[in-house]
A tleap script that builds the chain and sets N, CA, C and O, in Angstrom:
source leaprc.protein.ff14SB
mol = sequence {
  NMET GLY ALA ILE VAL THR ASP LEU LEU TYR
  TYR ALA ILE SER ILE ALA LEU VAL ALA ALA
  VAL GLY GLN ALA LEU SER ARG SER GLY ARG
  ALA PHE LEU HIE GLU VAL PHE GLY GLY GLN
  ASP GLY ALA ALA GLN ALA VAL SER ARG LEU
  LEU VAL VAL ALA PHE TYR LEU ILE SER LEU
  GLY PHE VAL ALA LEU THR ALA PRO SER ALA
  ALA GLN VAL THR ARG PRO GLY GLN ALA LEU
  GLY LEU LEU THR GLY LYS ILE GLY VAL LEU
  LEU LEU VAL LEU GLY ALA LEU HIE VAL ALA
  SER THR VAL ILE PHE ALA ARG LEU ARG ARG
  GLY ARG SER TRP THR ALA ALA GLY GLY PRO
  ALA GLY GLY GLY PRO ALA ARG ALA ALA ALA
  PRO PRO ARG PRO ARG PRO ARG SER VAL VAL
  CHIE
}
set mol.1.N position { 0.612 -1.029 0.132 }
set mol.1.CA position { -0.180 -0.088 0.245 }
set mol.1.C position { 0.870 1.037 0.056 }
set mol.1.O position { 0.831 1.586 -1.045 }
set mol.2.N position { 1.693 1.426 0.833 }
set mol.2.CA position { 3.307 2.350 0.844 }
set mol.2.C position { 3.425 2.497 -0.483 }
set mol.2.O position { 3.296 3.639 -0.924 }
set mol.3.N position { 3.712 1.324 -1.474 }
set mol.3.CA position { 4.568 2.115 -2.400 }
set mol.3.C position { 3.629 2.810 -3.480 }
set mol.3.O position { 4.124 3.648 -4.234 }
set mol.4.N position { 1.609 2.308 -3.613 }
set mol.4.CA position { 0.905 2.520 -4.479 }
set mol.4.C position { 0.995 4.600 -4.042 }
set mol.4.O position { 1.019 5.473 -4.910 }
set mol.5.N position { 1.018 4.783 -2.932 }
set mol.5.CA position { 0.720 6.397 -2.393 }
set mol.5.C position { 1.562 6.824 -2.848 }
set mol.5.O position { 1.465 7.637 -3.767 }
set mol.6.N position { 3.155 6.246 -2.143 }
set mol.6.CA position { 4.389 7.024 -3.058 }
set mol.6.C position { 4.471 6.996 -4.530 }
set mol.6.O position { 5.002 7.927 -5.135 }
set mol.7.N position { 3.955 5.941 -5.156 }
set mol.7.CA position { 3.995 6.151 -6.755 }
set mol.7.C position { 3.372 7.177 -7.033 }
set mol.7.O position { 3.998 7.895 -7.812 }
set mol.8.N position { 1.724 7.829 -6.521 }
set mol.8.CA position { 0.374 8.519 -6.634 }
set mol.8.C position { 1.126 9.955 -6.418 }
set mol.8.O position { 1.092 10.838 -7.274 }
set mol.9.N position { 1.800 10.078 -5.189 }
set mol.9.CA position { 2.635 11.098 -4.893 }
set mol.9.C position { 3.073 11.804 -6.197 }
set mol.9.O position { 2.625 12.791 -6.781 }
set mol.10.N position { 4.321 10.788 -6.510 }
set mol.10.CA position { 5.188 10.770 -7.411 }
set mol.10.C position { 4.739 11.335 -8.673 }
set mol.10.O position { 5.207 12.276 -9.315 }
set mol.11.N position { 3.719 10.564 -8.913 }
set mol.11.CA position { 3.494 11.128 -10.289 }
set mol.11.C position { 3.034 12.557 -10.062 }
set mol.11.O position { 3.589 13.459 -10.689 }
set mol.12.N position { 1.807 12.890 -8.989 }
set mol.12.CA position { 1.188 14.195 -8.862 }
set mol.12.C position { 2.139 15.521 -8.598 }
set mol.12.O position { 1.761 16.679 -8.776 }
set mol.13.N position { 3.572 15.081 -8.094 }
set mol.13.CA position { 4.812 16.069 -7.916 }
set mol.13.C position { 5.229 16.555 -9.466 }
set mol.13.O position { 5.135 17.691 -9.933 }
set mol.14.N position { 5.559 15.733 -9.904 }
set mol.14.CA position { 6.418 15.508 -10.965 }
set mol.14.C position { 5.206 15.958 -12.264 }
set mol.14.O position { 5.886 16.593 -13.071 }
set mol.15.N position { 4.371 15.926 -12.569 }
set mol.15.CA position { 3.218 15.997 -13.781 }
set mol.15.C position { 3.021 17.713 -13.121 }
set mol.15.O position { 2.654 18.528 -13.967 }
set mol.16.N position { 3.235 18.222 -11.770 }
set mol.16.CA position { 2.905 19.772 -11.285 }
set mol.16.C position { 4.370 20.402 -11.830 }
set mol.16.O position { 4.445 21.608 -12.064 }
set mol.17.N position { 5.663 19.412 -12.037 }
set mol.17.CA position { 6.736 20.287 -12.293 }
set mol.17.C position { 6.951 20.646 -13.397 }
set mol.17.O position { 7.325 21.750 -13.793 }
set mol.18.N position { 6.593 19.188 -14.276 }
set mol.18.CA position { 6.735 19.499 -15.617 }
set mol.18.C position { 5.686 20.313 -16.329 }
set mol.18.O position { 5.708 20.482 -17.548 }
set mol.19.N position { 4.841 20.771 -15.592 }
set mol.19.CA position { 3.931 21.304 -16.532 }
set mol.19.C position { 4.348 22.790 -16.466 }
set mol.19.O position { 4.389 23.379 -17.546 }
set mol.20.N position { 4.758 23.683 -15.012 }
set mol.20.CA position { 5.307 24.493 -14.833 }
set mol.20.C position { 6.282 24.562 -15.501 }
set mol.20.O position { 6.273 25.615 -16.139 }
set mol.21.N position { 7.581 23.656 -15.784 }
set mol.21.CA position { 8.826 24.579 -16.406 }
set mol.21.C position { 8.258 24.374 -18.078 }
set mol.21.O position { 8.762 25.171 -18.870 }
set mol.22.N position { 7.204 23.320 -18.687 }
set mol.22.CA position { 6.955 23.319 -19.619 }
set mol.22.C position { 5.716 24.675 -20.308 }
set mol.22.O position { 5.495 25.036 -21.464 }
set mol.23.N position { 5.201 25.070 -19.127 }
set mol.23.CA position { 4.745 26.517 -19.236 }
set mol.23.C position { 5.833 27.796 -19.788 }
set mol.23.O position { 5.881 28.449 -20.830 }
set mol.24.N position { 6.697 27.781 -18.467 }
set mol.24.CA position { 7.678 28.874 -18.608 }
set mol.24.C position { 8.585 28.554 -19.947 }
set mol.24.O position { 9.012 29.546 -20.538 }
set mol.25.N position { 8.889 27.363 -20.432 }
set mol.25.CA position { 9.646 27.080 -21.616 }
set mol.25.C position { 8.895 27.703 -23.151 }
set mol.25.O position { 9.450 28.234 -24.113 }
set mol.26.N position { 6.987 27.297 -22.847 }
set mol.26.CA position { 6.300 28.219 -24.030 }
set mol.26.C position { 6.358 29.312 -24.085 }
set mol.26.O position { 6.384 29.903 -25.164 }
set mol.27.N position { 6.418 30.221 -22.328 }
set mol.27.CA position { 6.119 31.515 -22.742 }
set mol.27.C position { 7.320 32.255 -23.305 }
set mol.27.O position { 7.305 33.160 -24.139 }
set mol.28.N position { 8.394 31.688 -22.677 }
set mol.28.CA position { 9.748 32.766 -22.810 }
set mol.28.C position { 10.033 31.859 -24.354 }
set mol.28.O position { 10.838 32.536 -24.994 }
set mol.29.N position { 9.714 30.785 -25.026 }
set mol.29.CA position { 10.580 30.181 -25.797 }
set mol.29.C position { 9.769 31.481 -27.332 }
set mol.29.O position { 10.377 32.085 -28.216 }
set mol.30.N position { 8.066 31.435 -26.976 }
set mol.30.CA position { 7.312 31.830 -27.854 }
set mol.30.C position { 7.613 33.395 -28.091 }
set mol.30.O position { 7.033 33.741 -29.120 }
set mol.31.N position { 8.131 34.180 -27.655 }
set mol.31.CA position { 8.680 35.654 -27.492 }
set mol.31.C position { 10.203 35.553 -28.040 }
set mol.31.O position { 10.664 36.451 -28.744 }
set mol.32.N position { 10.823 34.613 -27.742 }
set mol.32.CA position { 12.502 34.486 -28.274 }
set mol.32.C position { 12.033 34.230 -29.864 }
set mol.32.O position { 12.138 34.984 -30.831 }
set mol.33.N position { 11.557 33.078 -29.781 }
set mol.33.CA position { 11.269 32.625 -31.576 }
set mol.33.C position { 10.882 33.595 -31.945 }
set mol.33.O position { 11.858 34.050 -32.541 }
set mol.34.N position { 9.827 34.545 -32.062 }
set mol.34.CA position { 8.900 35.617 -32.438 }
set mol.34.C position { 10.129 36.619 -33.211 }
set mol.34.O position { 10.243 36.689 -34.434 }
set mol.35.N position { 11.108 37.452 -32.109 }
set mol.35.CA position { 12.018 37.774 -32.503 }
set mol.35.C position { 13.108 37.061 -33.404 }
set mol.35.O position { 13.770 37.704 -34.220 }
set mol.36.N position { 13.298 35.358 -33.168 }
set mol.36.CA position { 14.409 34.900 -33.836 }
set mol.36.C position { 13.426 34.852 -35.577 }
set mol.36.O position { 14.101 34.910 -36.604 }
set mol.37.N position { 12.276 34.773 -35.650 }
set mol.37.CA position { 11.617 34.549 -37.463 }
set mol.37.C position { 11.516 36.234 -37.263 }
set mol.37.O position { 10.433 36.296 -37.845 }
set mol.38.N position { 11.707 37.239 -37.005 }
set mol.38.CA position { 11.528 38.546 -37.601 }
set mol.38.C position { 10.021 38.772 -37.603 }
set mol.38.O position { 9.467 39.268 -38.584 }
set mol.39.N position { 9.364 38.413 -36.522 }
set mol.39.CA position { 8.298 38.803 -36.058 }
set mol.39.C position { 7.363 38.046 -37.018 }
set mol.39.O position { 6.393 38.796 -36.908 }
set mol.40.N position { 6.964 37.106 -37.871 }
set mol.40.CA position { 6.585 36.024 -38.328 }
set mol.40.C position { 5.918 35.216 -37.049 }
set mol.40.O position { 6.526 34.545 -36.215 }
set mol.41.N position { 4.329 35.498 -37.138 }
set mol.41.CA position { 3.839 35.159 -35.956 }
set mol.41.C position { 3.762 33.276 -36.061 }
set mol.41.O position { 3.737 32.577 -35.048 }
set mol.42.N position { 3.739 32.780 -37.304 }
set mol.42.CA position { 2.773 31.777 -37.158 }
set mol.42.C position { 4.132 30.801 -37.310 }
set mol.42.O position { 4.205 29.708 -36.750 }
set mol.43.N position { 4.984 31.247 -37.982 }
set mol.43.CA position { 6.800 30.383 -37.638 }
set mol.43.C position { 7.326 30.414 -36.310 }
set mol.43.O position { 8.288 29.687 -36.065 }
set mol.44.N position { 6.973 30.950 -35.651 }
set mol.44.CA position { 7.150 31.496 -34.396 }
set mol.44.C position { 6.069 30.179 -33.222 }
set mol.44.O position { 6.343 29.311 -32.392 }
set mol.45.N position { 5.553 30.420 -33.477 }
set mol.45.CA position { 4.562 29.710 -32.909 }
set mol.45.C position { 4.844 28.349 -33.119 }
set mol.45.O position { 5.450 27.692 -32.272 }
set mol.46.N position { 4.409 27.824 -34.294 }
set mol.46.CA position { 5.039 26.531 -34.866 }
set mol.46.C position { 6.429 25.683 -33.860 }
set mol.46.O position { 6.448 24.725 -33.087 }
set mol.47.N position { 7.026 26.236 -34.164 }
set mol.47.CA position { 8.179 25.877 -34.038 }
set mol.47.C position { 8.033 25.660 -32.505 }
set mol.47.O position { 8.203 24.545 -32.010 }
set mol.48.N position { 7.639 27.006 -31.598 }
set mol.48.CA position { 7.651 26.584 -30.238 }
set mol.48.C position { 6.625 25.891 -29.964 }
set mol.48.O position { 6.502 25.656 -28.762 }
set mol.49.N position { 5.639 25.370 -30.804 }
set mol.49.CA position { 4.613 24.033 -30.093 }
set mol.49.C position { 5.361 22.734 -30.603 }
set mol.49.O position { 4.917 21.731 -30.044 }
set mol.50.N position { 6.364 22.478 -31.502 }
set mol.50.CA position { 7.118 21.637 -31.866 }
set mol.50.C position { 8.016 21.423 -30.426 }
set mol.50.O position { 7.872 20.429 -29.715 }
set mol.51.N position { 9.047 22.626 -30.099 }
set mol.51.CA position { 9.267 22.359 -28.983 }
set mol.51.C position { 9.236 21.906 -27.460 }
set mol.51.O position { 9.978 21.257 -26.723 }
set mol.52.N position { 7.956 22.594 -27.341 }
set mol.52.CA position { 7.249 22.479 -26.119 }
set mol.52.C position { 6.583 20.924 -25.907 }
set mol.52.O position { 6.444 20.411 -24.796 }
set mol.53.N position { 6.224 20.318 -27.106 }
set mol.53.CA position { 5.891 19.102 -27.327 }
set mol.53.C position { 6.984 17.905 -27.361 }
set mol.53.O position { 6.753 16.731 -27.073 }
set mol.54.N position { 8.143 18.419 -27.746 }
set mol.54.CA position { 8.948 17.448 -27.433 }
set mol.54.C position { 9.541 17.335 -25.700 }
set mol.54.O position { 9.913 16.399 -24.993 }
set mol.55.N position { 9.441 18.314 -25.572 }
set mol.55.CA position { 9.760 18.793 -24.052 }
set mol.55.C position { 8.742 17.828 -23.330 }
set mol.55.O position { 9.185 16.806 -22.806 }
set mol.56.N position { 7.495 18.094 -23.287 }
set mol.56.CA position { 6.600 17.443 -22.508 }
set mol.56.C position { 6.655 15.369 -22.751 }
set mol.56.O position { 6.614 14.478 -21.903 }
set mol.57.N position { 6.760 15.305 -24.284 }
set mol.57.CA position { 7.058 14.075 -24.580 }
set mol.57.C position { 8.419 13.207 -23.500 }
set mol.57.O position { 8.396 12.245 -22.733 }
set mol.58.N position { 9.361 14.049 -23.913 }
set mol.58.CA position { 10.388 13.371 -23.225 }
set mol.58.C position { 10.282 13.834 -21.396 }
set mol.58.O position { 10.890 13.214 -20.524 }
set mol.59.N position { 9.810 14.461 -21.259 }
set mol.59.CA position { 9.966 14.829 -19.779 }
set mol.59.C position { 8.780 13.502 -19.000 }
set mol.59.O position { 9.143 12.680 -18.158 }
set mol.60.N position { 7.424 13.618 -19.547 }
set mol.60.CA position { 6.465 12.634 -18.992 }
set mol.60.C position { 7.062 11.099 -19.192 }
set mol.60.O position { 6.767 10.205 -18.400 }
set mol.61.N position { 7.970 10.875 -20.382 }
set mol.61.CA position { 7.997 9.404 -20.831 }
set mol.61.C position { 9.120 9.343 -19.402 }
set mol.61.O position { 8.603 8.706 -18.485 }
set mol.62.N position { 10.172 9.744 -19.151 }
set mol.62.CA position { 11.164 10.160 -18.333 }
set mol.62.C position { 9.959 9.491 -16.956 }
set mol.62.O position { 9.859 8.318 -16.596 }
set mol.63.N position { 9.361 10.425 -16.552 }
set mol.63.CA position { 8.639 10.833 -15.246 }
set mol.63.C position { 8.345 8.667 -15.516 }
set mol.63.O position { 8.960 7.778 -14.927 }
set mol.64.N position { 7.393 8.528 -16.420 }
set mol.64.CA position { 6.660 7.156 -16.396 }
set mol.64.C position { 7.676 5.731 -16.374 }
set mol.64.O position { 7.373 4.588 -16.034 }
set mol.65.N position { 8.902 6.239 -16.840 }
set mol.65.CA position { 9.955 5.304 -16.756 }
set mol.65.C position { 10.622 4.678 -15.455 }
set mol.65.O position { 10.953 3.591 -14.981 }
set mol.66.N position { 10.608 6.539 -15.069 }
set mol.66.CA position { 10.757 6.175 -13.087 }
set mol.66.C position { 10.200 6.347 -11.667 }
set mol.66.O position { 10.528 6.495 -10.489 }
set mol.67.N position { 8.731 6.194 -12.841 }
set mol.67.CA position { 8.031 6.103 -11.122 }
set mol.67.C position { 7.697 4.504 -10.498 }
set mol.67.O position { 7.310 4.469 -9.330 }
set mol.68.N position { 7.819 3.351 -11.152 }
set mol.68.CA position { 7.458 1.947 -10.403 }
set mol.68.C position { 8.843 2.138 -9.668 }
set mol.68.O position { 10.032 2.390 -9.862 }
set mol.69.N position { 7.842 1.830 -8.627 }
set mol.69.CA position { 9.330 0.976 -7.378 }
set mol.69.C position { 8.915 -0.405 -7.148 }
set mol.69.O position { 7.826 -0.923 -6.903 }
set mol.70.N position { 10.311 -0.927 -7.327 }
set mol.70.CA position { 9.933 -2.445 -6.871 }
set mol.70.C position { 10.061 -2.600 -5.482 }
set mol.70.O position { 9.684 -3.620 -4.904 }
set mol.71.N position { 10.600 -1.590 -4.889 }
set mol.71.CA position { 10.995 -1.687 -3.166 }
set mol.71.C position { 9.517 -2.000 -2.276 }
set mol.71.O position { 8.618 -1.193 -2.509 }
set mol.72.N position { 9.316 -2.712 -1.636 }
set mol.72.CA position { 8.339 -2.453 -0.848 }
set mol.72.C position { 9.072 -1.452 0.521 }
set mol.72.O position { 10.128 -1.498 1.152 }
set mol.73.N position { 7.648 -0.438 0.530 }
set mol.73.CA position { 7.793 0.757 1.134 }
set mol.73.C position { 6.910 -0.202 2.546 }
set mol.73.O position { 6.028 -1.049 2.410 }
set mol.74.N position { 7.412 0.210 3.588 }
set mol.74.CA position { 6.963 -0.233 4.784 }
set mol.74.C position { 6.320 1.117 5.544 }
set mol.74.O position { 5.226 1.573 5.877 }
set mol.75.N position { 7.799 1.455 5.591 }
set mol.75.CA position { 7.795 2.961 6.999 }
set mol.75.C position { 7.567 3.979 6.088 }
set mol.75.O position { 7.933 3.865 4.919 }
set mol.76.N position { 6.718 5.446 6.713 }
set mol.76.CA position { 6.873 6.399 5.917 }
set mol.76.C position { 8.365 6.598 5.933 }
set mol.76.O position { 8.615 6.439 4.738 }
set mol.77.N position { 9.396 6.818 6.460 }
set mol.77.CA position { 10.623 7.813 6.370 }
set mol.77.C position { 11.385 6.556 5.184 }
set mol.77.O position { 12.556 6.838 4.933 }
set mol.78.N position { 10.914 5.400 4.545 }
set mol.78.CA position { 11.365 5.303 3.686 }
set mol.78.C position { 10.740 5.511 2.274 }
set mol.78.O position { 11.185 5.509 1.126 }
set mol.79.N position { 9.605 5.679 2.808 }
set mol.79.CA position { 8.295 6.193 1.261 }
set mol.79.C position { 9.094 7.760 1.322 }
set mol.79.O position { 9.241 7.926 0.111 }
set mol.80.N position { 9.509 8.615 1.768 }
set mol.80.CA position { 9.665 9.937 2.144 }
set mol.80.C position { 11.564 9.739 1.326 }
set mol.80.O position { 12.044 10.712 0.743 }
set mol.81.N position { 12.151 8.765 1.408 }
set mol.81.CA position { 13.476 8.758 0.808 }
set mol.81.C position { 13.147 8.239 -0.618 }
set mol.81.O position { 13.766 8.826 -1.506 }
set mol.82.N position { 12.420 7.399 -0.961 }
set mol.82.CA position { 12.080 7.323 -2.102 }
set mol.82.C position { 11.356 7.938 -3.128 }
set mol.82.O position { 11.131 7.708 -4.317 }
set mol.83.N position { 11.080 8.730 -2.362 }
set mol.83.CA position { 9.493 9.819 -2.873 }
set mol.83.C position { 10.784 10.973 -3.430 }
set mol.83.O position { 10.767 11.500 -4.543 }
set mol.84.N position { 11.839 11.196 -2.400 }
set mol.84.CA position { 12.720 12.238 -2.871 }
set mol.84.C position { 13.707 12.295 -3.470 }
set mol.84.O position { 14.228 13.323 -3.901 }
set mol.85.N position { 14.213 10.867 -3.610 }
set mol.85.CA position { 15.145 10.669 -4.380 }
set mol.85.C position { 14.929 10.712 -6.272 }
set mol.85.O position { 15.429 11.228 -7.273 }
set mol.86.N position { 13.509 9.512 -5.733 }
set mol.86.CA position { 12.980 10.316 -7.261 }
set mol.86.C position { 12.847 11.345 -8.108 }
set mol.86.O position { 13.150 11.472 -9.294 }
set mol.87.N position { 12.000 12.564 -6.775 }
set mol.87.CA position { 11.529 13.866 -7.385 }
set mol.87.C position { 13.320 14.431 -7.741 }
set mol.87.O position { 13.510 15.025 -8.802 }
set mol.88.N position { 14.425 14.204 -6.855 }
set mol.88.CA position { 15.785 14.895 -7.195 }
set mol.88.C position { 16.321 14.355 -8.745 }
set mol.88.O position { 16.988 15.106 -9.457 }
set mol.89.N position { 16.037 13.297 -9.073 }
set mol.89.CA position { 16.585 12.579 -10.250 }
set mol.89.C position { 15.825 13.226 -11.373 }
set mol.89.O position { 16.510 13.433 -12.374 }
set mol.90.N position { 14.471 13.619 -11.440 }
set mol.90.CA position { 13.539 14.525 -12.170 }
set mol.90.C position { 13.477 15.699 -12.112 }
set mol.90.O position { 12.663 16.241 -12.861 }
set mol.91.N position { 14.416 16.661 -11.086 }
set mol.91.CA position { 14.454 17.988 -11.190 }
set mol.91.C position { 15.715 18.036 -12.192 }
set mol.91.O position { 15.618 18.607 -13.278 }
set mol.92.N position { 16.981 17.367 -11.746 }
set mol.92.CA position { 17.909 17.441 -12.885 }
set mol.92.C position { 17.613 17.219 -14.179 }
set mol.92.O position { 17.740 17.981 -15.137 }
set mol.93.N position { 17.146 15.946 -14.124 }
set mol.93.CA position { 16.623 16.073 -15.806 }
set mol.93.C position { 15.914 16.895 -16.449 }
set mol.93.O position { 16.172 17.059 -17.641 }
set mol.94.N position { 14.685 17.729 -15.744 }
set mol.94.CA position { 14.127 18.670 -16.332 }
set mol.94.C position { 15.167 20.344 -16.401 }
set mol.94.O position { 14.979 21.414 -16.981 }
set mol.95.N position { 15.921 19.982 -15.771 }
set mol.95.CA position { 17.431 20.965 -15.648 }
set mol.95.C position { 17.981 21.222 -16.781 }
set mol.95.O position { 18.109 22.286 -17.386 }
set mol.96.N position { 18.334 20.044 -17.055 }
set mol.96.CA position { 19.208 19.273 -18.382 }
set mol.96.C position { 18.041 19.847 -19.700 }
set mol.96.O position { 18.364 20.609 -20.611 }
set mol.97.N position { 17.072 19.429 -19.554 }
set mol.97.CA position { 16.174 19.937 -21.058 }
set mol.97.C position { 15.915 21.164 -20.754 }
set mol.97.O position { 15.899 21.809 -21.802 }
set mol.98.N position { 15.675 21.904 -19.743 }
set mol.98.CA position { 15.498 23.462 -19.970 }
set mol.98.C position { 16.890 23.656 -20.681 }
set mol.98.O position { 16.871 23.998 -21.863 }
set mol.99.N position { 18.073 23.466 -20.060 }
set mol.99.CA position { 19.477 24.110 -20.331 }
set mol.99.C position { 19.428 24.161 -22.318 }
set mol.99.O position { 19.465 25.002 -23.216 }
set mol.100.N position { 19.275 21.934 -22.066 }
set mol.100.CA position { 18.832 21.731 -23.839 }
set mol.100.C position { 18.105 22.824 -24.659 }
set mol.100.O position { 18.967 23.283 -25.408 }
set mol.101.N position { 17.168 23.330 -24.831 }
set mol.101.CA position { 16.265 24.383 -24.866 }
set mol.101.C position { 16.499 25.654 -25.251 }
set mol.101.O position { 16.343 26.164 -26.360 }
set mol.102.N position { 16.979 26.231 -24.005 }
set mol.102.CA position { 17.648 27.326 -24.327 }
set mol.102.C position { 18.931 27.445 -25.334 }
set mol.102.O position { 18.968 28.432 -26.068 }
set mol.103.N position { 19.992 26.476 -25.401 }
set mol.103.CA position { 21.164 26.040 -26.261 }
set mol.103.C position { 20.061 26.120 -27.975 }
set mol.103.O position { 20.423 26.786 -28.945 }
set mol.104.N position { 18.839 25.336 -27.943 }
set mol.104.CA position { 18.547 25.344 -29.122 }
set mol.104.C position { 18.190 27.350 -29.377 }
set mol.104.O position { 18.725 28.143 -30.152 }
set mol.105.N position { 17.287 27.517 -28.525 }
set mol.105.CA position { 16.616 28.615 -28.805 }
set mol.105.C position { 18.349 29.739 -29.411 }
set mol.105.O position { 18.348 30.357 -30.475 }
set mol.106.N position { 19.335 29.728 -28.634 }
set mol.106.CA position { 20.477 30.341 -28.922 }
set mol.106.C position { 21.193 30.340 -30.085 }
set mol.106.O position { 21.661 31.286 -30.718 }
set mol.107.N position { 21.228 28.943 -30.330 }
set mol.107.CA position { 21.735 28.141 -31.504 }
set mol.107.C position { 20.730 28.777 -33.111 }
set mol.107.O position { 21.239 29.171 -34.160 }
set mol.108.N position { 19.217 28.676 -32.776 }
set mol.108.CA position { 18.513 29.158 -33.993 }
set mol.108.C position { 18.591 31.118 -33.692 }
set mol.108.O position { 18.335 31.687 -34.753 }
set mol.109.N position { 18.852 32.045 -32.625 }
set mol.109.CA position { 19.508 33.174 -32.933 }
set mol.109.C position { 20.335 33.247 -33.749 }
set mol.109.O position { 20.088 33.691 -34.870 }
set mol.110.N position { 21.146 32.958 -33.498 }
set mol.110.CA position { 22.332 33.147 -33.806 }
set mol.110.C position { 22.513 32.641 -35.450 }
set mol.110.O position { 23.409 33.234 -36.051 }
set mol.111.N position { 21.906 31.816 -36.070 }
set mol.111.CA position { 21.938 31.659 -37.279 }
set mol.111.C position { 20.859 32.285 -38.086 }
set mol.111.O position { 20.889 32.533 -39.291 }
set mol.112.N position { 19.719 32.544 -37.075 }
set mol.112.CA position { 19.303 33.919 -38.252 }
set mol.112.C position { 20.061 35.463 -37.796 }
set mol.112.O position { 20.098 36.268 -38.726 }
set mol.113.N position { 20.529 35.837 -36.763 }
set mol.113.CA position { 21.328 36.827 -37.083 }
set mol.113.C position { 22.753 36.494 -37.916 }
set mol.113.O position { 23.357 37.459 -38.382 }
set mol.114.N position { 23.072 35.701 -38.028 }
set mol.114.CA position { 24.572 35.286 -38.823 }
set mol.114.C position { 23.684 35.445 -40.535 }
set mol.114.O position { 24.386 35.785 -41.488 }
set mol.115.N position { 22.536 35.239 -40.712 }
set mol.115.CA position { 22.055 35.099 -42.014 }
set mol.115.C position { 21.443 36.910 -42.556 }
set mol.115.O position { 21.584 37.613 -43.557 }
set mol.116.N position { 20.855 37.016 -41.430 }
set mol.116.CA position { 20.187 38.195 -41.474 }
set mol.116.C position { 21.800 39.563 -41.481 }
set mol.116.O position { 21.683 40.739 -41.133 }
set mol.117.N position { 22.559 39.184 -41.763 }
set mol.117.CA position { 24.062 40.203 -41.185 }
set mol.117.C position { 25.087 39.535 -42.778 }
set mol.117.O position { 26.317 39.490 -42.815 }
set mol.118.N position { 24.331 39.181 -43.699 }
set mol.118.CA position { 24.625 38.557 -44.689 }
set mol.118.C position { 25.615 37.387 -45.054 }
set mol.118.O position { 26.199 37.238 -46.128 }
set mol.119.N position { 25.714 36.170 -43.351 }
set mol.119.CA position { 26.355 35.370 -43.521 }
set mol.119.C position { 25.677 34.321 -44.849 }
set mol.119.O position { 24.778 34.615 -45.637 }
set mol.120.N position { 26.428 33.096 -44.756 }
set mol.120.CA position { 25.638 32.093 -45.108 }
set mol.120.C position { 24.603 31.435 -44.656 }
set mol.120.O position { 24.556 31.046 -43.489 }
set mol.121.N position { 23.705 31.240 -45.472 }
set mol.121.CA position { 22.904 30.580 -44.657 }
set mol.121.C position { 23.422 28.884 -43.948 }
set mol.121.O position { 24.581 28.487 -44.073 }
set mol.122.N position { 22.419 28.125 -43.286 }
set mol.122.CA position { 22.481 27.227 -42.217 }
set mol.122.C position { 24.051 27.302 -42.413 }
set mol.122.O position { 24.705 26.631 -43.211 }
set mol.123.N position { 24.442 28.085 -41.681 }
set mol.123.CA position { 26.076 27.847 -40.844 }
set mol.123.C position { 26.932 27.108 -41.838 }
set mol.123.O position { 27.404 26.061 -41.393 }
set mol.124.N position { 27.212 27.381 -42.963 }
set mol.124.CA position { 28.521 26.907 -43.870 }
set mol.124.C position { 29.742 27.815 -43.877 }
set mol.124.O position { 29.756 29.007 -43.571 }
set mol.125.N position { 30.643 27.155 -44.228 }
set mol.125.CA position { 31.637 27.775 -44.349 }
set mol.125.C position { 31.570 29.412 -45.388 }
set mol.125.O position { 31.197 29.458 -46.561 }
set mol.126.N position { 31.879 30.202 -44.835 }
set mol.126.CA position { 31.780 31.989 -45.122 }
set mol.126.C position { 32.485 31.467 -47.223 }
set mol.126.O position { 33.121 30.502 -47.646 }
set mol.127.N position { 31.863 32.793 -47.953 }
set mol.127.CA position { 32.827 32.589 -49.504 }
set mol.127.C position { 33.278 33.682 -48.946 }
set mol.127.O position { 32.809 34.286 -47.981 }
set mol.128.N position { 34.622 34.031 -49.867 }
set mol.128.CA position { 35.380 34.995 -49.649 }
set mol.128.C position { 35.040 35.980 -50.667 }
set mol.128.O position { 35.056 35.666 -51.857 }
set mol.129.N position { 34.552 37.849 -50.044 }
set mol.129.CA position { 34.392 38.648 -50.742 }
set mol.129.C position { 35.603 38.823 -51.640 }
set mol.129.O position { 36.815 38.775 -51.433 }
set mol.130.N position { 34.611 39.115 -53.048 }
set mol.130.CA position { 34.842 40.061 -53.757 }
set mol.130.C position { 35.975 41.072 -53.947 }
set mol.130.O position { 35.833 42.122 -53.320 }
set mol.131.N position { 37.017 40.952 -54.661 }
set mol.131.CA position { 38.092 42.429 -54.293 }
set mol.131.C position { 37.450 43.994 -54.882 }
set mol.131.O position { 37.070 44.264 -56.021 }
set mol.132.N position { 37.476 44.554 -54.105 }
set mol.132.CA position { 36.863 46.088 -54.610 }
set mol.132.C position { 37.467 46.140 -56.370 }
set mol.132.O position { 38.282 45.430 -56.960 }
set mol.133.N position { 36.825 47.053 -56.713 }
set mol.133.CA position { 36.648 47.500 -58.117 }
set mol.133.C position { 37.555 48.530 -58.108 }
set mol.133.O position { 37.496 49.485 -57.333 }
set mol.134.N position { 38.593 48.320 -59.149 }
set mol.134.CA position { 39.404 49.689 -58.993 }
set mol.134.C position { 38.772 50.795 -59.563 }
set mol.134.O position { 38.033 50.538 -60.513 }
set mol.135.N position { 38.935 52.621 -59.027 }
set mol.135.CA position { 38.213 53.334 -59.233 }
set mol.135.C position { 38.665 54.023 -60.634 }
set mol.135.O position { 39.824 53.803 -60.985 }
set mol.136.N position { 38.023 54.667 -61.289 }
set mol.136.CA position { 38.521 55.474 -62.542 }
set mol.136.C position { 39.425 56.099 -61.851 }
set mol.136.O position { 39.382 56.052 -60.622 }
set mol.137.N position { 40.434 56.817 -62.533 }
set mol.137.CA position { 41.182 57.970 -62.215 }
set mol.137.C position { 40.944 58.774 -62.477 }
set mol.137.O position { 40.969 58.659 -63.703 }
set mol.138.N position { 40.575 60.033 -62.199 }
set mol.138.CA position { 40.114 61.294 -62.870 }
set mol.138.C position { 41.719 61.924 -63.241 }
set mol.138.O position { 42.685 61.734 -62.501 }
set mol.139.N position { 41.764 62.520 -64.231 }
set mol.139.CA position { 42.421 63.271 -65.057 }
set mol.139.C position { 42.020 64.703 -64.619 }
set mol.139.O position { 40.934 65.282 -64.644 }
set mol.140.N position { 43.389 65.125 -64.164 }
set mol.140.CA position { 43.649 66.795 -63.699 }
set mol.140.C position { 44.786 67.001 -65.132 }
set mol.140.O position { 45.727 66.313 -65.527 }
set mol.141.N position { 44.070 68.481 -65.718 }
set mol.141.CA position { 44.612 68.905 -66.556 }
set mol.141.C position { 45.108 70.261 -66.246 }
set mol.141.O position { 45.746 70.892 -67.089 }
savepdb mol mol.pdb
quit
């Protein structure tokens, strides 16, 4: 019975944490992508939704994989220790996913600003600029 209560508490706390981080990622990411896509709201919302859905799928998949407890929980202290360990691991994974999302947003921004400045699309090697044309000399008589 203790393992079931522990698992239910884990699900409740985990889903609340995933939802809170996902909403923060969605809000910040949407505003950031709006800037990256030069005000093209449709493209920014579409990419934001894709990234947030990926975040939710990875996070909730992790919650589902780590929830089953094989240990028999007989004491409240044992249940608290098990729950604390699971929540701690989840927080580390959520933090890593949040950092990964931030890195993706930064790379999108850098790629966008590079192409807007005349750099190559796709981050490939830059082409050498053509040498300047010589100016005609004015003849003074």
